[in-house]
N, C-alpha and C positions, 0 to 999 in steps of 0.2 A: 428427316424423321422417317420417311418411307424406307430408307436403307437400313435403319435400325430394326424395323419390323420384318423386312424382307431383303436379304442380302443381294438379291438380283439387282436391285436399283443401284447398288454401289459397285457391282462387278461387271455388269453388261457394258459392252462398248458399242456406241452408236446404233441403238435400236431405232426402228422407225417410230414415228409419232403414233401411229395406230397401235403398235405393240405396247408402247409406253402407256397410252390411254387405257387399253384393255387391262394391263397389269395393275395400273393405278386404281381403276374402278373396282377391280377384284380385291385389292389390298384395303381399300377404304370402305368396302361393303359393310363391315361391322365396327370400324374404328374411326368413323368420321369425326366424332366429338373429340376423341383423343388427338387426332391429327390437327384439328382446328385449335385446340388448346395449346398444343406444342408450337404451332405457327405464331399464335399470339404471344406466347412466352418468348420465343426467339426474337420477335419484333421488339418487345420491350427491352430485352437484354442488349440488342443491337443499338437501339436508341440511347440507352444508358451509356454503353461503352463509347459511343460516338459523340457524347455530349460535349459541346464546346464550353459549357459552363463548368462542369466538373473537371474537365481535362482540356483546357484551352490549347495546350501544346499539340494535342492530337486532332484538333478541329479540322474537319474537311478530309481526313484520311479514312481509309477503310478500317473500321473498328475491329479489333480483336483483343483477346485477353492478354497476349504478350506485350502489345504496345502499352496497354494500361499498366502492366507490371513494370515496364521500363520507366514510364512516367512516375509511378508510385515510388520506385526505388530512388530516383533522382530527387524527388521532393522530400523523401524521408532522411536522406543522408545529411550529415553536417557539412559545413563549409569546407572543412579540411578532410572530409571523408572520401572513401574510394568505394566504387561499386564495380564489380566485374560481371559482365553479362555476355553470354554466348548466344548469338542469334543469326538467322539468315540475312543475307544482304537485301532481300526483298523489302524489309522494313525501311530501308533507306533509299531504295531505287524508285519507289512510287513517286510520281511527279508532284503529288500534293503533300508529300511528307517533308517539306522544306523546314518547318518548325522543329520536327524531330531531328533532322540532320544538324541544324544549327545548335540545338541543345546538346546533342551528342558531341559535337566538335568542341563546344564550350566546356563540357565536362572533361574532355580529354586534355585540355590545356592546363 
């Protein structure tokens, strides 16, 4: 959220903690409420995306929109259907993504 308001946060490489603190204090000087609202919104979305109830296949993995999209496409297709997805290997390389790998393999067969 800070990088959206001030590009410095997204572009600077390895600043000192003191420099980060000063820049953050300056950035939050007039937008504390907006920052806290955004943090609460992100926490809610993250909790929803990582829900083991809504998406048991993704339970315990790092939640992101693409994994939810993968799960949704697989659940929406018919038994004889085909889905083509292009994605990075990172979705399958994560140690906790066992369920995702199994489902992908099952769908390929």
